[in-house]
Backbone as a chain_set.jsonl record, in Angstrom:
{"seq": "XXXXXXXXXXXXXXXXXXXXXXXXXXXXXXXXXXXXXXXXXXXXXXXXXXXXXXXXXXXXXXXXXXXXXXXXXXXXXXXXXXXXXXXXXXXXXXXXXXXXXXXXXXXXXXXXXXXXXXXXXXXXXXXXXXXXXXXXXXXXXXXXXXXXXXXXXXXXXXXXXXXXXXXXXXXXXXXXXXXXXXXX", "coords": {"N": [[63.53, -61.459, 9.547], [61.577, -60.282, 12.077], [58.252, -59.312, 12.677], [57.068, -57.131, 14.918], [55.066, -55.319, 15.208], [52.801, -56.198, 14.083], [49.474, -57.094, 14.604], [47.435, -59.679, 15.269], [44.231, -60.085, 13.81], [41.175, -60.788, 15.34], [38.73, -63.187, 14.605], [35.454, -62.182, 13.56], [32.532, -62.673, 15.352], [29.768, -64.667, 14.321], [26.972, -62.864, 13.142], [27.618, -60.579, 14.562], [28.511, -58.454, 12.984], [26.197, -57.503, 11.715], [24.912, -56.513, 13.974], [26.568, -54.393, 14.633], [26.114, -52.695, 12.432], [23.388, -52.168, 12.806], [23.539, -50.749, 15.182], [25.013, -48.488, 14.326], [23.153, -47.426, 12.517], [21.052, -46.843, 14.302], [22.249, -44.849, 15.873], [22.575, -42.873, 13.896], [19.894, -42.319, 13.242], [19.001, -41.332, 15.717], [20.588, -39.041, 15.961], [19.631, -37.628, 13.738], [16.975, -37.263, 14.529], [17.275, -35.57, 16.731], [18.368, -33.356, 15.45], [16.197, -32.731, 13.787], [14.245, -32.065, 15.665], [15.355, -29.776, 16.665], [15.095, -27.994, 14.617], [13.788, -24.912, 13.361], [10.294, -24.001, 13.487], [8.262, -24.271, 10.535], [6.523, -22.718, 7.805], [4.027, -24.186, 5.841], [3.338, -24.335, 2.49], [1.023, -25.07, 0.109], [0.426, -25.416, -3.304], [-2.479, -24.573, -4.945], [-3.487, -23.457, -7.289], [-1.302, -22.604, -9.764], [0.709, -19.683, -9.869], [2.271, -16.893, -11.581], [5.363, -15.334, -12.568], [7.39, -13.093, -10.54], [7.973, -13.313, -6.945], [6.594, -11.723, -4.008], [8.495, -9.621, -1.72], [9.584, -9.031, 1.686], [9.342, -6.253, 2.05], [7.303, -5.453, 0.4], [3.868, -4.72, -0.655], [0.885, -6.457, -0.609], [-1.983, -7.469, -2.549], [-4.723, -9.297, -1.801], [-7.009, -12.151, -1.703], [-8.463, -13.921, 0.92], [-8.95, -16.576, 3.368], [-9.119, -17.47, 6.668], [-8.751, -20.222, 8.858], [-9.406, -22.081, 11.878], [-7.99, -24.978, 13.617], [-10.258, -26.638, 13.985], [-11.777, -26.082, 11.812], [-13.326, -23.818, 11.865], [-14.062, -20.643, 10.586], [-12.146, -17.801, 11.123], [-11.469, -15.382, 10.041], [-11.831, -13.508, 7.017], [-11.43, -12.127, 3.721], [-11.785, -10.019, 0.799], [-9.96, -8.674, -1.897], [-8.049, -7.338, -0.263], [-5.603, -5.2, 1.134], [-2.355, -5.8, 2.149], [0.47, -4.938, 3.889], [3.457, -6.674, 3.811], [5.188, -6.591, 5.963], [3.524, -5.967, 8.008], [2.069, -8.038, 9.119], [1.508, -11.264, 10.758], [4.481, -13.263, 11.338], [4.447, -15.818, 10.021], [2.577, -15.467, 7.974], [3.799, -13.568, 6.372], [6.084, -15.071, 5.57], [4.785, -17.039, 4.083], [3.534, -15.559, 1.985], [5.799, -14.679, 0.669], [6.506, -16.89, -0.758], [4.786, -17.107, -2.839], [3.177, -16.487, -6.058], [1.933, -14.033, -8.402], [-1.515, -14.298, -9.178], [-1.753, -16.883, -8.283], [-3.205, -19.514, -6.249], [-3.284, -20.667, -2.941], [-2.826, -23.01, -0.245], [-2.178, -22.612, 3.08], [-0.347, -23.503, 5.948], [0.238, -22.459, 9.129], [2.348, -22.659, 11.84], [1.713, -22.273, 15.369], [3.787, -20.876, 16.661], [4.717, -19.166, 14.694], [2.592, -17.677, 14.3], [0.289, -16.291, 16.358], [1.391, -17.186, 18.662], [1.728, -17.728, 22.15], [-0.305, -16.045, 22.87], [-3.678, -15.159, 22.989], [-5.784, -14.043, 20.342], [-8.375, -12.217, 19.595], [-10.838, -14.249, 18.178], [-9.035, -16.311, 18.074], [-7.537, -18.829, 19.835], [-4.822, -19.066, 22.262], [-1.649, -20.48, 21.319], [-2.374, -21.731, 18.85], [-2.438, -23.402, 15.786], [-2.703, -22.162, 12.462], [-4.683, -22.102, 9.471], [-4.752, -21.06, 6.139], [-6.407, -20.057, 3.143], [-5.23, -18.597, 0.352], [-5.293, -16.188, -2.208], [-3.118, -14.653, -4.287], [-3.443, -11.7, -5.658], [-2.099, -9.42, -6.642], [0.96, -7.477, -6.249], [2.967, -4.764, -5.029], [5.876, -2.673, -4.667], [6.783, -1.445, -1.43], [7.567, 1.23, -1.415], [6.425, 2.242, -3.781], [3.743, 1.894, -3.134], [3.511, 3.721, -1.0], [3.946, 6.138, -2.411], [1.688, 6.143, -4.094], [-0.346, 6.305, -2.173], [0.178, 8.838, -1.058], [-0.318, 10.461, -3.289], [-3.064, 9.989, -3.62], [-4.044, 11.083, -1.229], [-3.373, 13.775, -1.605], [-4.977, 14.359, -3.822], [-7.51, 14.027, -2.661], [-7.466, 16.078, -0.784], [-7.36, 18.296, -2.464], [-9.838, 18.031, -3.759], [-11.559, 18.411, -1.612], [-10.964, 21.023, -0.958], [-11.791, 22.287, -3.285], [-14.443, 21.656, -3.234], [-15.694, 23.429, -1.474], [-15.537, 25.791, -2.827], [-16.958, 28.135, -5.213], [-18.471, 26.988, -8.28], [-16.212, 26.524, -10.892], [-14.324, 28.184, -9.791], [-10.93, 28.768, -8.817], [-8.825, 26.594, -6.86], [-7.722, 27.467, -3.506], [-4.651, 29.263, -3.339], [-3.856, 28.722, -5.916], [-2.918, 30.339, -8.776], [-4.485, 32.43, -11.224], [-4.949, 32.139, -14.837], [-2.291, 33.262, -16.965], [-2.181, 36.559, -18.485], [-3.445, 36.827, -21.741], [-3.388, 34.152, -22.257], [-4.918, 31.246, -23.659], [-8.321, 30.741, -22.915], [-10.247, 28.238, -21.219]], "CA": [[63.154, -60.321, 10.318], [60.278, -60.512, 12.694], [57.41, -58.118, 12.77], [56.472, -57.045, 16.241], [53.93, -54.403, 15.183], [51.634, -56.859, 13.524], [48.535, -57.597, 15.598], [46.496, -60.559, 14.557], [42.815, -59.761, 13.956], [40.361, -61.887, 15.822], [37.572, -63.362, 13.731], [34.216, -61.588, 14.053], [31.542, -63.714, 15.623], [28.641, -64.67, 13.395], [25.879, -61.998, 13.56], [28.116, -59.362, 15.204], [28.605, -57.393, 11.993], [24.871, -56.903, 11.539], [24.64, -55.746, 15.187], [27.317, -53.141, 14.517], [25.394, -51.848, 11.473], [22.151, -51.729, 13.452], [23.948, -49.719, 16.138], [25.363, -47.29, 13.56], [21.893, -46.881, 11.997], [20.323, -46.271, 15.433], [22.904, -43.579, 16.206], [22.269, -41.91, 12.835], [18.491, -41.919, 13.418], [18.908, -40.506, 16.917], [21.176, -37.735, 15.637], [18.684, -36.972, 12.835], [15.813, -36.861, 15.321], [17.663, -34.404, 17.527], [18.482, -32.229, 14.507], [14.847, -32.382, 13.337], [13.549, -31.409, 16.777], [15.962, -28.467, 16.866], [14.793, -27.122, 13.483], [12.72, -23.959, 13.654], [9.027, -24.334, 12.829], [8.174, -23.722, 9.191], [5.232, -22.54, 7.165], [3.842, -25.108, 4.722], [2.541, -23.721, 1.433], [0.638, -25.999, -0.963], [-0.114, -24.688, -4.447], [-3.753, -25.054, -5.475], [-3.428, -22.97, -8.667], [0.005, -21.973, -9.928], [0.766, -18.292, -10.302], [3.333, -16.624, -12.546], [6.207, -14.173, -12.294], [8.179, -12.983, -9.314], [7.291, -13.399, -5.648], [6.816, -10.515, -3.203], [9.496, -9.65, -0.65], [9.042, -8.512, 2.95], [9.067, -4.809, 1.996], [6.224, -5.215, -0.551], [2.48, -4.656, -0.209], [0.151, -7.428, -1.425], [-3.438, -7.413, -2.685], [-5.077, -10.714, -1.712], [-8.253, -12.713, -1.187], [-8.028, -14.933, 1.886], [-9.856, -17.111, 4.384], [-8.353, -18.104, 7.737], [-9.531, -21.157, 9.666], [-8.804, -22.73, 13.037], [-7.873, -26.429, 13.402], [-11.568, -27.299, 13.939], [-12.443, -25.682, 10.573], [-14.077, -22.579, 12.06], [-13.476, -19.475, 9.921], [-11.966, -16.698, 12.058], [-11.31, -14.132, 9.302], [-11.75, -13.638, 5.565], [-11.545, -10.849, 3.051], [-11.56, -9.962, -0.644], [-9.259, -7.466, -2.353], [-7.477, -6.69, 0.918], [-4.221, -4.747, 1.0], [-1.558, -6.199, 3.305], [1.924, -4.775, 3.874], [4.013, -7.933, 4.311], [5.827, -6.365, 7.259], [2.513, -5.634, 8.996], [1.278, -9.219, 9.466], [2.248, -12.249, 11.557], [5.64, -13.762, 10.59], [4.109, -16.945, 9.142], [1.847, -14.947, 6.817], [4.84, -12.97, 5.524], [6.872, -16.16, 4.976], [3.951, -17.705, 3.085], [3.375, -14.679, 0.822], [7.083, -14.628, -0.036], [6.627, -18.103, -1.578], [3.672, -17.111, -3.79], [3.289, -15.72, -7.291], [0.689, -13.385, -8.824], [-2.518, -15.143, -9.809], [-1.782, -18.209, -7.683], [-4.028, -19.79, -5.065], [-2.467, -21.504, -2.075], [-3.286, -23.402, 1.09], [-1.033, -22.334, 3.939], [-0.445, -23.929, 7.345], [1.162, -21.67, 9.926], [2.41, -23.134, 13.225], [1.389, -21.245, 16.365], [4.957, -20.049, 16.98], [4.863, -18.155, 13.639], [1.306, -16.979, 14.268], [0.12, -15.43, 17.527], [2.117, -17.773, 19.785], [1.0, -18.043, 23.383], [-1.277, -14.989, 23.159], [-4.954, -15.252, 22.272], [-6.039, -12.859, 19.52], [-9.773, -12.268, 19.177], [-11.382, -15.608, 18.216], [-7.946, -17.291, 17.958], [-6.971, -19.171, 21.142], [-3.365, -19.126, 22.362], [-0.973, -21.696, 20.831], [-3.202, -22.348, 17.821], [-1.97, -23.429, 14.403], [-3.673, -21.517, 11.588], [-4.721, -22.512, 8.07], [-5.28, -20.02, 5.271], [-6.477, -20.182, 1.699], [-4.836, -17.263, -0.092], [-5.091, -15.91, -3.629], [-2.302, -13.452, -4.451], [-3.925, -11.001, -6.843], [-1.032, -8.567, -7.143], [1.77, -6.855, -5.219], [3.848, -3.689, -5.458], [6.873, -2.353, -3.642], [6.301, -0.575, -0.365], [7.809, 2.617, -1.811], [5.396, 2.592, -4.763], [2.484, 1.985, -2.393], [3.533, 4.992, -0.273], [3.753, 7.209, -3.399], [0.286, 6.129, -4.505], [-1.162, 6.794, -1.056], [0.38, 10.274, -0.963], [-1.036, 11.077, -4.406], [-4.494, 9.918, -3.318], [-4.328, 12.052, -0.17], [-3.313, 15.105, -2.211], [-6.173, 14.519, -4.644], [-8.646, 14.201, -1.762], [-7.378, 17.418, -0.214], [-7.732, 19.241, -3.516], [-11.274, 17.921, -3.968], [-12.229, 19.021, -0.461], [-10.788, 22.464, -1.078], [-12.626, 22.716, -4.401], [-15.834, 21.411, -2.868], [-16.235, 24.596, -0.799], [-15.431, 26.961, -3.701], [-17.992, 28.189, -6.249], [-18.169, 26.24, -9.495], [-15.32, 27.228, -11.811], [-13.308, 28.945, -9.071], [-9.666, 28.074, -8.62], [-8.568, 26.26, -5.463], [-6.879, 28.444, -2.822], [-3.219, 29.124, -3.58], [-3.583, 28.53, -7.33], [-3.099, 31.608, -9.472], [-5.243, 32.34, -12.471], [-4.218, 32.013, -16.085], [-1.608, 34.507, -17.331], [-2.875, 37.362, -19.501], [-3.214, 36.425, -23.123], [-3.433, 32.685, -22.398], [-6.244, 30.811, -24.111], [-9.245, 30.384, -21.84], [-10.967, 26.989, -21.523]], "C": [[61.745, -60.56, 10.845], [59.517, -59.198, 12.801], [56.734, -58.104, 14.136], [55.274, -56.106, 16.266], [52.666, -55.046, 14.645], [50.781, -57.418, 14.653], [47.552, -58.483, 14.856], [45.053, -60.132, 14.846], [42.062, -60.999, 14.402], [39.173, -62.038, 14.876], [36.326, -62.778, 14.392], [33.193, -62.7, 14.199], [30.374, -63.565, 14.658], [27.497, -63.816, 13.956], [26.347, -60.697, 14.191], [28.176, -58.197, 14.229], [27.252, -56.717, 11.783], [24.482, -56.093, 12.78], [25.364, -54.406, 15.154], [26.577, -52.186, 13.582], [24.069, -51.337, 12.051], [22.458, -50.619, 14.458], [24.286, -48.405, 15.439], [24.085, -46.626, 13.033], [21.089, -46.23, 13.121], [20.927, -44.933, 15.849], [22.581, -42.498, 15.171], [20.826, -41.416, 12.964], [18.312, -41.019, 14.631], [19.46, -39.114, 16.648], [20.243, -36.954, 14.709], [17.454, -36.494, 13.573], [16.102, -35.635, 16.16], [17.761, -33.178, 16.622], [17.104, -31.781, 14.045], [14.101, -31.63, 14.43], [14.093, -30.001, 17.002], [15.663, -27.501, 15.72], [13.684, -26.145, 13.848], [11.441, -24.36, 12.931], [8.941, -23.632, 11.48], [6.73, -23.625, 8.732], [5.164, -23.518, 5.998], [2.881, -24.468, 3.729], [2.295, -24.757, 0.347], [-0.017, -25.191, -2.078], [-1.398, -25.35, -4.92], [-3.869, -24.681, -6.949], [-2.116, -22.217, -8.805], [-0.142, -20.535, -10.4], [1.885, -18.135, -11.318], [4.139, -15.403, -12.105], [6.936, -14.261, -10.969], [7.307, -13.141, -8.073], [7.532, -12.107, -4.874], [7.924, -10.732, -2.176], [8.907, -8.931, 0.561], [8.705, -7.03, 2.908], [7.918, -4.461, 1.047], [4.856, -5.136, 0.133], [1.674, -5.539, -1.162], [-1.347, -7.141, -1.423], [-3.892, -8.865, -2.77], [-6.557, -10.925, -1.415], [-7.801, -13.798, -0.217], [-9.171, -15.403, 2.766], [-8.985, -17.843, 5.395], [-9.237, -18.99, 8.579], [-8.7, -21.704, 10.826], [-8.704, -24.236, 12.773], [-9.216, -27.164, 13.327], [-12.366, -26.91, 12.683], [-13.233, -24.398, 10.675], [-13.326, -21.41, 11.406], [-13.355, -18.344, 10.944], [-11.78, -15.358, 11.35], [-11.291, -14.44, 7.81], [-11.93, -12.269, 4.941], [-11.256, -10.971, 1.569], [-10.925, -8.626, -0.985], [-8.708, -6.654, -1.181], [-6.004, -6.362, 0.675], [-3.474, -5.089, 2.289], [-0.092, -5.857, 3.089], [2.525, -6.044, 4.491], [4.674, -7.774, 5.672], [4.806, -6.104, 8.363], [1.661, -6.809, 9.438], [2.124, -10.184, 10.3], [3.385, -12.842, 10.714], [5.316, -14.904, 9.621], [3.387, -16.504, 7.885], [2.835, -14.32, 5.84], [5.639, -14.056, 4.82], [6.085, -16.879, 3.883], [3.829, -16.848, 1.824], [4.658, -14.588, 0.007], [7.307, -15.843, -0.93], [5.578, -18.154, -2.687], [3.995, -16.271, -5.028], [1.92, -15.149, -7.649], [-0.235, -14.385, -9.508], [-2.634, -16.527, -9.202], [-2.719, -18.295, -6.494], [-3.284, -20.843, -4.254], [-3.202, -21.859, -0.792], [-2.052, -23.343, 1.982], [-1.318, -22.818, 5.355], [0.658, -23.214, 8.122], [1.173, -22.219, 11.349], [2.198, -21.967, 14.192], [2.571, -20.32, 16.644], [5.223, -18.986, 15.92], [3.559, -17.394, 13.429], [1.234, -16.024, 15.447], [0.757, -16.012, 18.777], [1.235, -18.065, 20.974], [0.012, -16.954, 23.791], [-2.54, -15.207, 22.337], [-5.163, -13.952, 21.507], [-7.457, -12.956, 18.99], [-10.302, -13.696, 19.282], [-10.313, -16.703, 18.148], [-7.383, -17.576, 19.343], [-5.437, -19.171, 21.108], [-2.86, -20.474, 21.85], [-1.79, -22.459, 19.79], [-2.528, -22.265, 16.455], [-3.086, -22.871, 13.523], [-3.563, -22.061, 10.171], [-5.371, -21.396, 7.271], [-5.391, -20.533, 3.846], [-6.252, -18.77, 1.189], [-4.723, -17.228, -1.608], [-4.313, -14.6, -3.708], [-2.695, -12.786, -5.759], [-2.798, -10.184, -7.468], [-0.18, -8.103, -5.966], [2.615, -5.756, -5.852], [4.844, -3.423, -4.339], [6.25, -1.416, -2.605], [6.47, 0.894, -0.717], [6.745, 3.078, -2.802], [4.041, 2.751, -4.08], [2.406, 3.327, -1.654], [3.317, 6.17, -1.231], [2.29, 7.285, -3.827], [-0.627, 6.666, -3.408], [-1.026, 8.31, -0.905], [-0.368, 11.001, -2.073], [-2.544, 11.083, -4.144], [-4.875, 10.94, -2.253], [-4.321, 13.474, -0.726], [-4.55, 15.366, -3.059], [-7.403, 14.75, -3.777], [-8.644, 15.593, -1.146], [-7.802, 18.467, -1.235], [-9.24, 19.214, -3.751], [-12.036, 18.578, -2.824], [-12.124, 20.534, -0.539], [-11.676, 23.016, -2.19], [-14.102, 22.57, -4.067], [-16.478, 22.617, -2.206], [-16.218, 25.835, -1.678], [-16.562, 26.951, -4.72], [-17.53, 27.457, -7.498], [-17.301, 27.089, -10.426], [-14.249, 28.035, -11.117], [-12.057, 28.101, -8.911], [-9.488, 27.735, -7.152], [-7.649, 27.302, -4.832], [-5.404, 28.162, -3.115], [-2.867, 28.924, -5.042], [-3.882, 29.848, -8.032], [-3.852, 31.379, -10.765], [-4.34, 32.231, -13.675], [-3.497, 33.328, -16.381], [-2.383, 35.226, -18.419], [-2.485, 36.89, -20.888], [-3.262, 34.92, -23.329], [-4.829, 32.3, -22.869], [-7.085, 30.362, -22.92], [-9.967, 29.1, -22.198], [-12.405, 27.227, -21.904]], "O": [[60.852, -60.99, 10.114], [60.096, -58.128, 12.992], [55.924, -58.976, 14.451], [54.531, -56.091, 17.248], [51.579, -54.478, 14.752], [51.275, -58.115, 15.539], [46.91, -58.041, 13.904], [44.701, -59.851, 15.991], [42.286, -62.104, 13.907], [38.666, -61.025, 14.393], [36.154, -62.86, 15.608], [33.011, -63.538, 13.316], [30.043, -62.458, 14.235], [27.088, -64.005, 15.102], [25.54, -59.78, 14.347], [27.915, -57.059, 14.619], [27.177, -55.492, 11.685], [23.79, -55.083, 12.655], [24.823, -53.395, 15.603], [26.425, -51.005, 13.894], [23.682, -50.194, 11.804], [21.702, -49.652, 14.563], [23.895, -47.333, 15.902], [23.949, -45.404, 13.097], [20.501, -45.168, 12.915], [20.196, -43.988, 16.145], [22.343, -41.344, 15.528], [20.566, -40.223, 12.812], [17.556, -40.049, 14.579], [18.866, -38.118, 17.062], [20.081, -35.745, 14.875], [16.936, -35.418, 13.271], [15.252, -34.753, 16.285], [17.297, -32.096, 16.98], [16.856, -30.581, 13.921], [13.398, -30.66, 14.147], [13.368, -29.127, 17.478], [15.947, -26.309, 15.835], [12.747, -26.503, 14.562], [11.498, -24.99, 11.876], [9.477, -22.538, 11.302], [5.849, -24.344, 9.202], [6.131, -23.664, 5.25], [1.757, -24.105, 4.077], [3.236, -25.263, -0.263], [-0.907, -24.38, -1.825], [-1.412, -26.534, -5.255], [-4.3, -25.496, -7.765], [-1.849, -21.29, -8.041], [-1.003, -20.215, -11.22], [2.389, -19.121, -11.854], [3.647, -14.552, -11.363], [7.079, -15.327, -10.368], [6.078, -13.109, -8.143], [8.563, -11.461, -5.06], [8.247, -11.863, -1.812], [7.856, -8.298, 0.465], [7.849, -6.585, 3.673], [7.587, -3.284, 0.901], [4.708, -5.437, 1.318], [1.767, -5.387, -2.38], [-1.905, -6.645, -0.444], [-3.505, -9.587, -3.689], [-7.258, -10.027, -0.948], [-6.849, -14.524, -0.506], [-10.202, -14.744, 2.899], [-8.207, -18.726, 5.032], [-10.331, -18.592, 8.978], [-7.473, -21.778, 10.762], [-9.278, -24.723, 11.799], [-9.308, -28.204, 12.676], [-13.5, -27.356, 12.51], [-13.764, -23.925, 9.671], [-12.133, -21.211, 11.634], [-14.347, -17.966, 11.567], [-11.915, -14.308, 11.977], [-10.804, -15.487, 7.385], [-12.505, -11.365, 5.548], [-10.575, -11.898, 1.128], [-11.296, -7.585, -0.441], [-8.88, -5.437, -1.119], [-5.266, -7.151, 0.085], [-3.901, -4.716, 3.382], [0.541, -6.421, 2.196], [2.13, -6.439, 5.588], [4.717, -8.724, 6.454], [5.176, -6.026, 9.534], [0.626, -6.606, 10.072], [3.312, -9.948, 10.519], [3.261, -12.914, 9.492], [5.858, -14.947, 8.517], [3.567, -17.11, 6.829], [2.728, -14.512, 4.629], [5.854, -13.981, 3.611], [6.656, -17.282, 2.87], [4.001, -17.353, 0.715], [4.608, -14.438, -1.214], [8.205, -15.83, -1.773], [5.493, -19.151, -3.404], [4.932, -15.474, -5.046], [0.885, -15.692, -7.262], [0.204, -15.209, -10.31], [-3.534, -17.281, -9.571], [-2.995, -17.302, -5.82], [-2.724, -21.789, -4.807], [-4.068, -21.124, -0.319], [-1.02, -23.943, 1.681], [-2.395, -22.574, 5.897], [1.844, -23.346, 7.818], [0.132, -22.249, 12.005], [2.476, -20.815, 13.858], [2.387, -19.119, 16.841], [5.891, -17.993, 16.211], [3.433, -16.581, 12.513], [2.007, -15.07, 15.537], [0.68, -15.407, 19.846], [0.128, -18.584, 20.829], [-0.457, -16.938, 24.929], [-2.472, -15.416, 21.126], [-4.764, -12.883, 21.97], [-7.718, -13.695, 18.04], [-10.23, -14.3, 20.353], [-10.642, -17.889, 18.163], [-6.814, -16.685, 19.973], [-4.836, -19.267, 20.038], [-3.559, -21.483, 21.938], [-1.886, -23.685, 19.843], [-2.102, -21.193, 16.024], [-4.267, -23.078, 13.8], [-2.479, -22.436, 9.724], [-6.402, -20.852, 7.666], [-4.576, -21.339, 3.397], [-6.989, -17.85, 1.546], [-4.135, -18.121, -2.219], [-4.79, -13.561, -3.251], [-2.325, -13.25, -6.838], [-2.57, -10.248, -8.676], [-0.553, -8.311, -4.811], [2.936, -5.801, -7.039], [4.674, -3.888, -3.212], [5.301, -0.69, -2.898], [5.626, 1.719, -0.366], [6.22, 4.184, -2.677], [3.277, 3.654, -4.422], [1.369, 3.991, -1.673], [2.584, 7.103, -0.901], [1.722, 8.374, -3.91], [-1.575, 7.4, -3.689], [-2.017, 8.994, -0.651], [-0.983, 12.039, -1.832], [-3.219, 12.075, -4.419], [-5.912, 11.593, -2.363], [-5.169, 14.287, -0.36], [-5.112, 16.461, -3.024], [-8.25, 15.578, -4.113], [-9.697, 16.215, -1.002], [-8.518, 19.412, -0.905], [-9.856, 20.266, -3.924], [-13.054, 19.232, -3.053], [-13.078, 21.246, -0.224], [-12.249, 24.096, -2.048], [-14.925, 23.319, -4.594], [-17.683, 22.824, -2.351], [-16.825, 26.844, -1.318], [-17.077, 25.887, -5.061], [-16.331, 27.325, -7.74], [-17.63, 28.241, -10.709], [-13.339, 28.533, -11.78], [-12.12, 26.872, -8.873], [-9.938, 28.483, -6.283], [-6.878, 27.953, -5.537], [-4.961, 27.014, -3.138], [-1.687, 28.952, -5.389], [-4.973, 30.402, -7.894], [-3.854, 30.282, -11.323], [-3.115, 32.229, -13.551], [-4.027, 34.398, -16.084], [-3.137, 34.614, -19.176], [-1.321, 36.592, -21.155], [-3.184, 34.453, -24.466], [-5.809, 32.955, -22.517], [-6.591, 29.676, -22.026], [-10.276, 28.881, -23.369], [-13.135, 26.276, -22.186]]}, "num_chains": 1, "name": "protein.A"}
């Protein structure tokens, strides 16, 4: 019986196999380069001093020390014990804080597209990458922060109302002690 489907393989010329592998490697590198170029820009966070515990989320409010610098090393902003709602800052700052832990110190590099983009902001020129040194002192949930702020406002209002009243007088709207109650 004869086999008509059999096709004889031609011998591969010397050196051709390595050329095929080089071609495959070049295609893989080109595909990887295209994929890398298509990746969204990312924030780079380097740990200077490790923190501990959980990390804040976008709805939290953080208490931080920070210093922001431009690529030439010029400081454009810094602060100590500053309160920052994570949703109220540039996207790169939020992404960086979400990678931090309480008590940690970090060096953060934010690409311009996650910073102020093509708009100048004060001393920051348009399309400028930013570098920050950040110490995450503490953070709380946004809801807890709002409750604390409301309590502080109520206390301030009460103090202002009491400030205009004679010493020992009750604030407006507060009734006196019931009859027979022990007096202070």
